[in-house]
N, C-alpha and C positions, 0 to 999 in steps of 0.2 A: 731521430728528430723529436724534439719536445712536443708534447701534445697537451692541450688545455682541456679542462672539464667540459667546456662548451663544444669543443671539437669532438669530444667523446659522446656528445648528444644531450648533455644536461645544461640548460640555460638558466643560471641562477638569477640574472637580471629580469628574465621573463617572469619567474616566480615572484620576485619582489614587485613587479608591475601589477600582477594579479592581486596580491595582497593590498597594495595601495589603492587599486581601483574598486575594491569591494568593501573597504572599511565602513564607509558611510551607510551603505545599504544593510550591511550586517548589523551595525549598531542600532538600526531602526527596529530590529527584532528584540532588542534587550528589554527585559522587565527590570523592576527595581531590585530583584534578587540577584541579578548578574553583577559580579564584582570583577574589576580588572577591565582589560580592553583587548582588541584584536591584536594578535601577535605574541601573546604570552606563551610560555612553555606549557602552562596548564591553564584550564578554565576554572573559574571560581563561581560558585552558586550558593547563595545564602540558604542554609538548610532549616530556617525557621518557617514553618508552614502555618500561617495564620488561619484559624478556623478549624484546624484538624486537632483532634484529641489524641489519636494514635495513628499518625501518618505512616504509610508503608510505601516505599519506593518500588516502582515497577519499571523494568528496562527491557529493551528488545534491540536486536541488530538484524539488518537485512540488506539486500541488494536489489537491483532492478533486473538482473538476468539478461537474457539475450534480446530483450526489448532495446537495449543499448545499441545493438547492431542495426536495428531499424532506424534509430535516431541518427547514427553515423552515416548510414547509406542515404538518408534523406537530407543530411547536413542541417538538421533541426535539433537544437540542443536545449531549448528553453523549457521543455516539459518534463524531462527525465528527473530533474531535481525535485520537481513537485511530486512525481510518482514515488520517489524514495521516501520523502517526508511523510506523505499521506499513508503509505503502506505501513510505516513504522508507527504512526499515530494510531491507526486502526488496530494494530497488534496489541497495544497496551490498553486501548479503549475497551476492548472486549473483556478485559479484566476489571473494568470499572474505573480505570485511571485516566486522569487528565494529564496532558503532556506538559512538562516543565522546560526541558531543553533538548536540543538536537546537536549531534556532532557528525561530521562527514569525513569520508576518505575518498580522495579523487586521485587515481593513478592513470598515467598516460605515457605513450611512447615519446611524444614530443609536445611540450606544453605550448598550446596555442592560446594566447591571452584572451581573445574574444570568445572562443569556445568555452574556456573556463569561466568567464564572466557570465555567459548565458546560463551555464549549468548552476552556478552559485546563485544567480538571480532567481532560478527556479526554487532553490532551497529557501531563499529569503521570502519569496511570494507565499509559499506553502506554510512557512513558519509563522508569518504574519496572520494568515488565514486561520491557522490552528492555535493562535495565541501562545506560541512557545518561542523560546529564544535559540538562535543559532550561536552557540557560545564557543565553538572550536571546530577545527578541521585540520586535515593534512593533505597537502598536494605533493604527489610523488611523480617525478619524471623518470621513466625507466626504459630508456632506449635498448632495443634488443630483446626486451621481455614482451613489450607491446609493440604493435606496428605504429608507424608514424602518426596515423590519424585515428588510432584506437584509444579507448579509455575505458576504465571500469569505475564503478561507484559502490560504496557501501555506507551505511549510516547507522548510528546508534541513538536511541531516544531514551530519555528517562522521564517518568511521570510519577504521580502520587495519587494514592487512594486511601481513604479512611479504612482502617482494618475491618470494621464491621460491614463495610460496603463492598468488599472484594467480591467479584463475580467469578466463581470457579466451577459452576455447574453442579455443585452439591445439592442445590435445591430442586434440580430437574426431577420430575416424576412422570410416571406413565400417564398418558392422557394429555400432557402439555402439547401445545401446538407450536409449529414453526412458521414464523412470518418472515418472508424474504424482502429485503430492500434491494432495489435495482443497482446494477453496476453500470459503469460507463464504457463497457467493452471488456477487453481481456484483462484489464488492470495491469499486473506485472507477471502474469503466469501463462505458460503454454506457448511461448513464442518460438521455442525450438521446433515444435510441431507445426505451428502456424507458418513459419518461414519455409519449412521443408515442403509444405504442400502448395502454398500460394506463389512462392517465387519461382516455381517450376512452370507456372502458367501465366503469371501476371508480372507487371513491373510496379514498383511502389508508387510511382507518380502517375500511374494510369487511372483515369477517372472511371469509376464503376457505377453504372446506372442503378444497380441493386442497392448499393450503399449510399448513393447520392454524394459521393466524395471520392477522392483518390484513395486507393487501398492503404497507402502509407499513412495518410491522415487518420484513417479509421484505426489503424494499429497503434497510433501514437496518442489516442485519446487518454487524457490524464486519469490516473488511478484516483478514484474518488475518496475523499475523507468523509467519514460518517460521524465525526465528532459532534457537530451541532445538533443533529437530529437525535443521536443516542443520548447526549447530555439532557436534552429536553424530555426524552422518554423516561430516563432514570429518575427524574425529578417527580414524575407523576405515577409511575407504576413499579410494582415489584417484579422485576425481570429475573427469571430463573437462569437464563444463560444467553450468551452471545458468541457467535463464531464468525471470524473473518474468513471469507472464502478465497483461498489462495491455491497453491499447488496441492492437488489431492481432491479438489472439487468440494461440493456440498457435503457429501457423505464423509469423506476423509477428514475434513476439518471439524465438522460438527461432532463426529464420534469421539474426538479428543476430549470433549467436556462431559460426555454422558457417564453417569454412574454405572457401575457394574450391573449387568442384568437387563439393561435397556438397549433398545435399538431404534432406528429411524425408519419411518414409512413415508417415502417421498412420492408425491404426485407429480411426475415429470411432465404432465400435460397441463399443469395449472397456470403456466405463463407462456407467452410467446417469446421465443429466443430472439435476441437481436440478430439482425441479418448477417453480421460479420461471422457469427458462429455457424450459421447455415452455409455460408460461402465456404468456410474452412472445411466443414464436414463433407460437402459435395466435392470440393476440389481434390481432396485426398481420399475420398471414399472411406472415411474414418469410421470404425465401428462405434456404435452408440456407447458402449461401455467405456471406450477410450475417451470419448468426448466428456462423459460425466466425471471421469477420473482426472482429466487434465485441466478442464476449463471451469470457470464459474457459471458459464451459460446464461449470463444476464442477472444473476443473483450474487451481489457482492458481500452481503452480510445477513446472517440469520439471527432473529430474535426469538427466544423461547420463553413463552409465558403460559400461565394456567389457562386452560380452555375457557373457563368461566369469564375471563377478562379479555379474551381474544377479540371479540367484536369491538369492544371499547378501545382497545389498543389500536386496532386497524382504523377506526374512525379518527382517533387522535392523529395518527400518522397521515391519514388522508387530508385532514385539515391543515397539516404542515406542508402539504404539497408532495407527499411521498406516494408513489405508485406501488404500494406494498401489495404482496400477494400471499395467500395462505398456501404454503408449499408442502405441508405434511404434518406429521404428528410423532410423538414419542410413544413407542409401544414396548411391551416386554419382549425380551429375546425369545421366550418360550412361545408366545402367541404367534410371533412371526415365523418361527420354525415349523409350527403346526400347519400354517397356511402354505 
């Protein structure tokens, strides 16, 4: 018996409906540098960067991880797109770059038009907030590879920085201090462990008195973008280093930018951890070392500055509404070993 592509699980008209339904909101993210339109085989972006003498492109690619499983279980799909864009923005931001454009990959077992529109709406919202353009994407319907209600996301971002303004950690010196900016929860890391310990004791739609909201809602808090506050900071101060706290925690991510011979001395008691982390640790009796290595623990971005400018930087951040905290300092590896 003859079989059609749709009978095999791939609905081309549904894909066309998605593209048709998102065109206007995607166009709303376009800057004057975007050439072409939705639906082209390739995306075009004018590479003339006004105001830059020696522009350097900075790119990054990432996903949302198993946070997607929480979204799918909650049937709430309007935040994970924001998570992905903001995560990618932060990754190039800590190099000193501002975002130019974003591209997405959305794969699913069965294309559900309204779900796809919610996800892409999240991309659009975050792109508008981060002043970057959503210039391309791919939607793949893959029955048999993903379950009918399952999907996966990845995103690629491209930004630009003046060569002399690249932040790569080379300026970091012994005695520099670490200032932490608050996260909005788990962001997009540690969900495999969080799900393993929480879902054995709680349901996602269960209201939790300690959290003041259902557990699923707490887990789906949007990964924060630090673009606005970091851009303002870089305009006023000589920042030696920035680290985006993702998988690997504060130490694992910040060590990536330290010059050889330097180490971190973290004061883990300097801030109150958000209650979601306390709940996770208690529910799974998770060792402290695992918590520090897996989660951001309430600190989503680290700013490294000279000690002599520390108080001034913290006052500046406070005036901008940031609940920043001094979380530690940079020390020599030898001094730490002696202690």
